[in-house]
C-alpha positions as CSV (number, residue, x, y, z in Angstrom):
1,M,169.8,158.0,93.8
2,T,172.8,157.4,95.9
3,I,173.5,155.6,99.2
4,A,176.8,156.5,100.7
5,T,176.9,154.6,103.9
6,S,179.4,152.1,105.4
7,D,176.6,149.5,105.8
8,F,175.7,149.7,102.1
9,T,179.4,149.5,101.1
10,R,180.0,146.4,103.3
11,E,176.9,144.6,102.0
12,F,177.7,145.4,98.4
13,D,181.2,144.2,98.8
14,A,179.9,141.0,100.5
15,E,177.5,140.4,97.5
16,T,180.4,141.1,95.1
17,G,182.5,138.5,96.9
18,R,179.8,135.9,96.7
19,L,179.2,136.6,93.0
20,L,182.9,136.4,92.2
21,R,183.2,133.0,93.9
22,H,180.2,131.6,92.2
23,R,180.9,133.0,88.8
24,F,184.5,131.8,88.9
25,F,183.3,128.2,89.0
26,W,181.0,128.9,86.2
27,F,183.8,130.6,84.2
28,I,186.1,127.6,84.7
29,G,183.4,125.1,83.8
30,S,182.0,126.8,80.7
31,V,184.2,129.6,79.3
32,G,187.4,127.8,80.3
33,A,186.2,124.6,78.7
34,V,185.4,126.4,75.4
35,Y,188.7,128.1,75.6
36,L,190.5,124.8,75.9
37,L,188.4,123.3,73.2
38,A,189.4,126.1,70.9
39,R,193.1,125.5,71.9
40,V,192.9,121.8,71.2
41,S,191.1,122.4,67.8
42,L,193.8,124.9,66.8
43,F,196.4,122.4,67.9
44,A,194.8,119.6,65.9
45,V,194.5,121.7,62.7
46,Y,198.1,122.9,63.0
47,G,199.3,119.4,63.7
48,A,197.5,118.1,60.6
49,L,199.2,120.7,58.5
50,L,202.5,119.7,59.9
51,V,201.8,116.0,59.2
52,A,200.9,116.9,55.6
53,S,204.1,118.9,55.3
54,A,206.1,116.1,56.7
55,T,205.0,113.7,54.0
56,Q,206.8,115.8,51.5
57,M,210.1,115.2,53.2
58,A,210.6,112.1,51.1
59,D,210.9,114.4,48.1
60,E,214.6,115.1,47.5
61,S,213.7,118.4,46.0
62,L,212.5,119.7,49.4
63,L,214.6,122.7,50.5
64,V,216.6,122.6,53.6
65,N,214.9,125.7,55.1
66,Q,211.5,124.1,54.6
67,V,212.7,121.0,56.5
68,S,213.9,123.3,59.3
69,K,210.5,125.0,59.5
70,I,208.7,121.6,59.8
71,R,211.0,120.5,62.6
72,L,210.5,123.9,64.3
73,G,206.8,123.5,63.9
74,R,206.9,120.1,65.5
75,L,208.8,121.6,68.5
76,G,206.2,124.3,68.8
77,L,203.4,121.8,68.6
78,W,204.8,119.8,71.5
79,F,205.3,123.1,73.5
80,V,201.7,124.2,72.9
81,L,200.5,120.7,74.0
82,I,202.5,121.0,77.2
83,L,201.2,124.6,77.7
84,T,197.6,123.4,77.2
85,I,198.1,120.7,79.8
86,A,199.6,123.3,82.2
87,D,196.6,125.6,81.6
88,L,194.3,122.7,82.6
89,G,196.3,122.1,85.7
90,V,196.1,125.8,86.6
91,M,192.3,125.7,86.3
92,I,192.0,122.7,88.5
93,W,194.4,124.2,91.1
94,A,192.5,127.5,91.1
95,T,189.2,125.8,91.5
96,I,190.5,123.8,94.5
97,K,192.1,126.8,96.1
98,L,189.0,128.9,95.8
99,S,186.7,126.2,97.1
100,R,188.9,125.6,100.2
101,R,190.1,129.1,101.1
102,S,188.1,132.0,102.2
103,M,189.0,135.3,100.5
104,G,188.0,138.9,100.8
105,R,186.4,140.9,98.0
106,D,189.6,142.6,96.9
107,E,191.6,139.3,97.0
108,L,188.9,137.6,95.0
109,V,189.0,140.3,92.4
110,R,192.8,140.0,92.0
111,F,192.5,136.2,92.0
112,T,190.1,136.2,89.1
113,Q,192.1,138.8,87.2
114,N,195.3,136.8,87.6
115,V,193.7,133.6,86.4
116,V,192.1,135.3,83.3
117,M,195.4,137.1,82.6
118,Y,197.4,133.9,82.9
119,L,195.2,132.0,80.5
120,G,195.3,134.9,78.0
121,V,199.1,135.1,78.2
122,T,199.4,131.3,77.4
123,H,197.0,131.7,74.6
124,V,199.2,134.5,73.0
125,I,202.3,132.5,73.5
126,A,200.6,129.5,71.8
127,N,199.7,131.7,68.9
128,V,203.3,132.8,68.6
129,F,204.5,129.2,68.3
130,M,201.7,128.4,65.9
131,R,202.6,131.4,63.7
132,A,199.0,132.7,64.3
133,V,199.9,136.2,65.7
134,G,197.9,139.1,64.2
135,F,194.7,140.9,65.1
136,P,193.8,139.7,68.6
137,W,190.1,139.2,68.0
138,I,190.2,135.9,70.0
139,I,191.7,137.8,72.9
140,G,189.0,140.5,72.8
141,L,186.3,137.8,72.7
142,Y,187.9,136.0,75.6
143,H,188.1,139.2,77.6
144,L,184.4,139.9,76.8
145,F,183.5,136.5,78.1
146,A,185.3,137.2,81.3
147,C,183.6,140.6,81.7
148,V,180.2,139.0,81.2
149,C,181.0,136.4,83.7
150,F,182.6,138.4,86.5
151,P,181.1,141.3,88.4
152,W,184.1,143.6,87.6
153,T,184.0,147.4,87.5
154,P,185.4,149.1,84.3
155,Q,188.6,149.8,86.1
156,Q,189.0,146.1,87.2
157,A,188.2,145.0,83.6
158,I,191.2,147.0,82.2
159,R,193.8,145.2,84.3
160,P,193.7,141.7,82.6
161,I,193.5,143.0,79.0
162,G,196.4,145.4,79.2
163,P,199.2,142.9,79.4
164,L,197.6,140.6,76.8
165,L,197.4,143.4,74.2
166,L,201.0,144.4,75.0
167,L,202.3,140.8,74.7
168,N,200.3,140.4,71.4
169,A,201.9,143.6,70.0
170,V,205.3,142.2,70.8
171,G,204.4,139.0,69.0
172,V,203.2,140.9,66.0
173,L,206.4,143.0,65.8
174,V,208.8,140.2,66.3
175,F,207.2,137.1,64.8
176,G,204.7,138.7,62.4
177,S,205.2,138.5,58.6
178,M,202.8,141.3,57.6
179,P,203.8,144.5,55.7
180,P,204.8,147.5,57.9
181,G,201.6,149.4,57.1
182,M,199.3,146.5,58.0
183,T,201.3,145.8,61.1
184,A,200.8,149.4,62.3
185,A,197.1,149.2,61.5
186,V,196.8,145.9,63.4
187,L,198.5,147.4,66.5
188,I,196.3,150.5,66.4
189,L,193.1,148.6,66.0
190,S,194.2,146.0,68.7
191,V,193.5,148.7,71.3
192,F,189.8,148.7,70.5
193,V,189.3,145.0,71.2
194,A,189.2,145.8,74.9
195,A,186.2,148.2,74.4
196,P,183.4,145.6,74.3
197,G,184.5,144.0,77.5
198,I,185.1,147.3,79.3
199,L,181.7,148.6,78.2
200,T,180.0,145.4,79.3
201,A,181.7,145.6,82.7
202,W,180.5,149.3,83.0
203,F,176.9,148.4,82.0
204,K,176.7,145.4,84.3
205,H,178.2,147.2,87.3
206,S,175.9,150.2,86.9
207,R,172.8,148.0,86.7
208,R,173.9,145.8,89.5
209,M,174.6,148.8,91.7
210,E,171.2,150.3,90.9
211,R,169.4,147.1,91.6
212,F,171.3,146.7,94.9
213,R,170.4,150.2,95.9
214,I,166.8,149.5,95.3
215,R,166.9,146.3,97.3
216,A,168.8,148.0,100.1
217,L,166.3,150.8,100.2
218,Q,163.4,148.4,100.3
219,A,165.0,146.3,103.0
220,R,165.9,149.4,105.0
221,Y,162.3,150.8,104.6
222,G,160.8,147.5,105.7
223,Q,163.1,147.4,108.7
224,M,162.4,151.0,109.5
225,R,158.7,150.4,109.3
226,R,158.9,147.4,111.7
227,E,161.1,149.4,114.1
228,L,158.7,152.3,114.0
229,V,155.7,150.1,114.7
230,D,157.6,148.7,117.8
231,A,158.7,152.2,118.8
232,R,155.1,153.5,118.5
233,R,153.9,150.7,120.7
234,I,156.4,151.6,123.3
235,H,155.8,155.3,122.9
236,E,152.0,155.0,123.3
237,A,152.5,152.7,126.2
238,L,153.7,155.8,128.1
239,F,150.2,157.4,127.7
240,P,147.8,156.9,130.6
241,P,144.7,154.7,130.3
242,P,141.4,156.5,129.9
243,I,139.1,156.7,133.0
244,V,135.6,155.6,131.9
245,S,133.9,155.3,135.3
246,G,133.6,157.2,138.5
247,S,133.0,160.8,139.4
248,L,135.6,162.0,136.9
249,R,136.0,160.8,133.4
250,F,139.2,161.2,131.4
251,D,139.6,160.4,127.7
252,Y,141.8,161.5,124.7
253,R,142.5,160.9,121.0
254,Y,146.0,160.9,119.6
255,Q,147.0,161.0,115.9
256,P,150.7,161.4,115.2
257,M,151.6,162.9,111.9
258,L,154.1,160.1,111.3
259,Q,154.4,156.7,112.9
260,I,155.4,158.3,116.2
261,G,155.2,161.9,117.3
262,G,156.2,164.6,119.7
263,D,152.9,165.0,121.7
264,Y,152.6,163.5,125.1
265,L,150.0,163.2,127.8
266,Y,150.6,162.4,131.5
267,A,147.8,161.8,134.1
268,R,147.7,160.6,137.6
269,R,145.2,160.2,140.4
270,G,145.7,161.6,143.9
271,G,148.5,163.4,145.7
272,S,150.5,162.2,148.7
273,R,149.2,159.1,150.6
274,R,146.8,160.0,153.3
275,E,144.1,158.5,155.6
276,G,141.4,157.0,153.3
277,P,137.7,156.9,154.0
278,R,138.0,153.4,155.3
279,G,140.5,154.4,157.9
280,V,143.5,152.8,156.3
281,E,146.5,154.6,154.7
282,G,146.5,154.9,151.0
283,G,142.7,155.1,150.7
284,D,140.7,156.7,147.9
285,D,142.7,159.5,146.2
286,R,140.1,160.3,143.6
287,G,139.7,163.8,145.0
288,V,142.8,165.1,143.1
289,F,143.6,164.5,139.5
290,N,146.7,165.8,137.6
291,V,147.0,166.0,133.9
292,L,149.9,167.3,131.8
293,V,149.7,167.9,128.0
294,M,153.0,168.5,126.2
295,D,154.0,169.3,122.7
296,V,157.7,169.0,121.6
297,T,159.0,171.0,118.7
298,G,159.5,168.9,115.6
299,H,158.0,165.6,114.5
300,G,158.8,161.9,114.2
301,I,161.6,160.0,115.9
302,A,163.5,163.0,117.2
303,A,160.5,164.4,118.9
304,A,159.5,161.0,120.3
305,L,162.9,160.5,121.8
306,T,162.5,163.9,123.5
307,V,159.1,162.8,124.9
308,N,160.8,159.8,126.4
309,R,163.2,162.0,128.3
310,L,160.4,164.3,129.5
311,Y,158.4,161.3,130.6
312,G,161.2,160.2,132.9
313,E,161.5,163.8,134.3
314,V,157.8,164.0,135.0
315,E,157.7,160.7,136.7
316,R,160.6,161.9,138.9
317,L,158.9,165.1,139.7
318,F,155.7,163.5,141.0
319,A,157.6,160.7,142.7
320,E,159.5,163.3,144.8
321,N,156.6,165.6,145.3
322,P,153.1,163.9,144.8
323,D,151.4,167.2,145.8
324,A,153.2,169.3,143.2
325,G,150.9,171.9,141.7
326,P,150.9,173.1,138.1
327,G,153.3,176.0,138.9
328,D,155.8,173.6,140.5
329,V,155.6,171.2,137.6
330,L,155.9,173.8,134.9
331,S,158.8,175.5,136.6
332,A,160.7,172.3,137.0
333,L,160.1,171.3,133.4
334,N,161.2,174.7,132.2
335,K,164.5,174.3,134.0
336,Y,165.0,170.8,132.7
337,V,164.2,171.8,129.1
338,H,166.4,175.0,129.3
339,L,169.4,173.1,130.6
340,T,169.2,169.9,128.5
341,L,167.1,170.5,125.3
342,A,167.2,174.2,124.5
343,T,170.9,174.0,123.5
344,H,169.7,171.7,120.6
345,S,166.9,174.2,119.7
346,V,164.2,171.9,121.2
347,Y,161.5,173.6,123.2
348,V,158.2,172.4,124.7
349,T,154.7,173.8,125.1
350,A,152.9,172.4,128.1
351,L,149.5,172.7,129.9
352,C,149.5,171.4,133.5
353,V,146.1,171.0,135.2
354,K,145.2,169.9,138.8
355,V,141.6,169.1,139.5
356,D,140.5,169.0,143.1
357,E,137.0,167.5,143.3
358,D,136.7,168.1,147.0
359,R,137.0,171.8,146.6
360,N,135.5,172.0,143.1
361,V,138.6,173.8,141.9
362,L,140.8,173.6,138.8
363,E,144.3,175.0,138.9
364,Y,146.2,175.4,135.7
365,A,149.4,176.8,134.2
366,S,150.2,176.9,130.5
367,G,153.6,177.5,129.0
368,G,153.0,178.7,125.4
369,H,150.4,176.0,124.9
370,P,147.3,176.6,122.7
371,P,144.2,177.8,124.7
372,A,142.2,175.2,126.5
373,F,138.5,175.4,127.0
374,L,136.4,175.0,130.1
375,C,132.8,174.0,129.2
376,T,130.5,174.4,132.2
377,A,127.4,172.5,133.0
378,D,125.2,175.6,132.4
379,G,126.5,176.0,128.9
380,R,129.3,178.5,129.2
381,I,132.5,178.0,127.4
382,E,135.6,179.8,128.8
383,Q,138.9,180.0,127.1
384,L,142.0,179.3,129.2
385,D,144.8,181.1,127.6
386,S,148.5,180.6,128.1
387,T,150.0,181.9,131.4
388,A,153.7,181.7,130.6
389,I,156.2,181.5,127.7
390,V,157.2,178.3,126.0
391,L,159.3,176.0,128.2
392,G,163.1,176.3,127.8
393,A,163.1,179.8,126.3
394,C,164.3,181.4,129.5
395,A,166.3,180.4,132.6
396,A,164.6,179.2,135.7
397,C,165.1,182.6,137.5
398,D,163.2,184.4,134.8
399,F,160.3,181.9,134.4
400,D,157.0,182.6,136.1
401,P,154.2,180.0,135.6
402,C,151.4,182.4,136.7
403,V,149.1,179.7,138.0
404,E,145.4,180.5,137.6
405,T,142.3,179.0,139.3
406,R,138.8,178.3,138.0
407,R,135.7,176.7,139.4
408,F,135.3,173.1,138.2
409,E,131.8,171.9,139.2
410,V,130.0,168.7,138.6
411,G,129.0,168.5,134.9
412,D,131.9,170.7,133.8
413,T,134.4,169.6,131.1
414,L,137.9,170.6,130.4
415,L,139.1,170.3,126.8
416,A,142.8,170.6,125.9
417,Y,144.7,169.9,122.7
418,T,147.9,170.4,120.8
419,D,148.4,172.8,117.9
420,G,147.9,170.0,115.3
421,A,144.2,170.4,115.8
422,I,143.9,174.1,115.3
423,E,146.5,174.3,112.5
424,A,144.6,171.9,110.2
425,R,144.1,173.6,106.8
426,N,141.3,173.2,104.3
427,D,141.7,173.1,100.5
428,A,141.9,176.9,100.6
429,G,144.8,176.9,103.0
430,R,142.8,178.3,105.9
431,M,143.5,176.9,109.4
432,W,140.7,175.7,111.6
433,G,142.0,177.9,114.4
434,V,141.0,178.5,118.0
435,Q,137.7,180.1,116.8
436,G,136.9,176.9,114.9
437,M,137.5,174.9,118.0
438,A,135.2,177.3,120.0
439,R,132.4,177.0,117.4
440,C,132.6,173.2,117.5
441,L,132.4,173.2,121.3
442,A,129.5,175.6,121.2
443,N,127.6,173.1,119.1
444,V,128.6,170.0,121.1
445,H,129.5,171.2,124.6
446,T,128.7,168.1,126.8
447,R,129.7,164.5,126.8
448,E,126.0,163.5,126.6
449,M,125.6,165.5,123.4
450,A,128.8,164.0,122.0
451,G,127.5,160.5,122.4
452,K,129.7,157.4,122.5
453,A,132.5,159.1,120.6
454,G,133.0,161.6,123.5
455,L,133.9,165.2,123.2
456,A,137.5,164.4,122.1
457,G,136.2,162.1,119.4
458,V,133.9,164.8,118.1
459,I,136.7,167.3,118.0
460,V,139.0,165.0,116.1
461,S,136.3,164.2,113.6
462,A,135.7,167.9,113.0
463,V,139.4,168.5,112.5
464,E,139.6,165.7,110.0
465,S,136.6,167.1,108.1
466,H,138.2,170.5,107.9
467,R,141.6,169.2,107.0
468,Y,142.6,168.8,103.3
469,G,145.4,166.5,102.5
470,P,147.7,164.7,105.0
471,S,148.2,166.0,108.5
472,E,151.1,168.5,108.9
473,D,151.4,168.0,112.7
474,D,150.6,165.6,115.5
475,T,147.1,166.0,116.9
476,L,146.2,165.3,120.6
477,V,142.8,166.1,122.1
478,V,142.1,165.6,125.8
479,E,138.9,165.9,127.8
480,V,138.4,165.8,131.5
481,T,134.8,165.7,132.7
482,R,133.2,165.7,136.2
483,T,130.2,163.4,135.7
484,V,126.7,164.3,136.7
485,P,125.1,161.8,139.1
486,T,122.2,159.9,137.5
487,G,118.8,161.4,138.4
488,S,120.1,164.8,139.5
489,S,118.3,167.9,138.4
490,L,121.5,169.0,136.7
491,A,121.5,165.9,134.6
492,R,117.9,166.4,133.6
493,G,118.4,170.0,132.6
494,S,121.9,169.9,131.0
495,S,120.5,168.9,127.6
496,D,118.3,172.0,127.5
497,S,120.9,174.6,128.4
498,G,122.4,176.7,125.6
499,A,126.1,177.1,125.0
500,R,127.5,180.5,125.7
501,V,131.1,181.1,124.4
502,A,133.3,183.3,126.4
503,V,136.6,183.8,124.5
504,A,139.1,186.7,124.3
505,P,138.3,189.0,121.4
506,G,140.4,188.1,118.4
507,A,142.0,185.2,120.0
508,G,143.1,182.5,117.6
509,A,141.8,184.4,114.6
510,E,142.3,182.5,111.4
């Protein structure tokens, strides 16, 4: 699992900087204290040996060269004491500097490396004066402590140990008193004292990187989920409210495949403002109802962003021409999609319907959209096939919406949907298809038969019953019904009428 983004790198570097600062204080307070304690203990032991040797100076038989060694040892003892005090001062200075100055991640890495390297160098020098040069196991242990403490990478862990091993090798060659063969063995084996620290740095860095990736993914996922919830709320706010009363009912069910989808529904009452029945301008416009069902290619956020663009274009079309018919709307949308979206391989299927209750007429134009169904009050079901190609596939001069007209009487229902409904597959991989939609409508062809769920709700339930597994596309089902006045003969006889399906032979075969 890899995350190669600038945000991840910045956050990881920021965490590394915080850890370096925090671990440095811990290093100075614990490992540094142990290091100084070891230096003082070694100093005390070496000093005791010098004192014991000095007591023999009263013996006249003591050789001159032995006296010189004792005096040189005393000088080295004072030098190591001064060096230890200097190390303590450096630790205090480094702590104060780090607590008062803000440093970037790279500067903090170099700062910790330099402090570790300085303390290691003084330790090697002290060993030289104490005649304790040899296999640098203490240096390797010290380097291991530093790698455990600091969040270094393996490459960063190599830099402090290199000069220490080189300096120790010089001390072994110049001041060591071992045989040549043992000296060579010590120098060769000294290289491996860096291995534990480097391996520790590699292991810690890999684990920390992996944990950080997981945390980053979880944080990004949570943030994305919250943003998608807000985006879905905004996206679905573009959908029109259902119409649950009056002479015309309008309802729909929408189920996006992901948090947000590429299906869209637009509806509006009335055309241009005209003289209302009460003699005032802008009266009752319920005689005309426009509905537009659109399906954008693709899913998720990209499709939802395209829907937002189409929403603005549709609003502009009807604002400029409130009396626009299905042909006008489809032609304008085809031009818009062809000029702005088709270059990105984004196309749209659309069904535009205009219901005129005064004339009992339904006009529609469909650009590559799945067939709609007109369910009449006497039980007939008519399939309304596509009248044009998908929007955006051709230029405006080659596009013909081919508007068609149907009677739309009281008690009739129009059912439209997107391809997510008919493309639902069962456990055998068989799609529900247009024929499945037609059979379902034949069984439940009126709103009264559908009950409280409505025809759209019954269709969605049937699709979900047929579907096996998660949805593979957005699903939108829309119904427009001209209600039957209560007490009319049509209302009394509608429940007894049988459904007769009139669909094109072979259309939508599974």
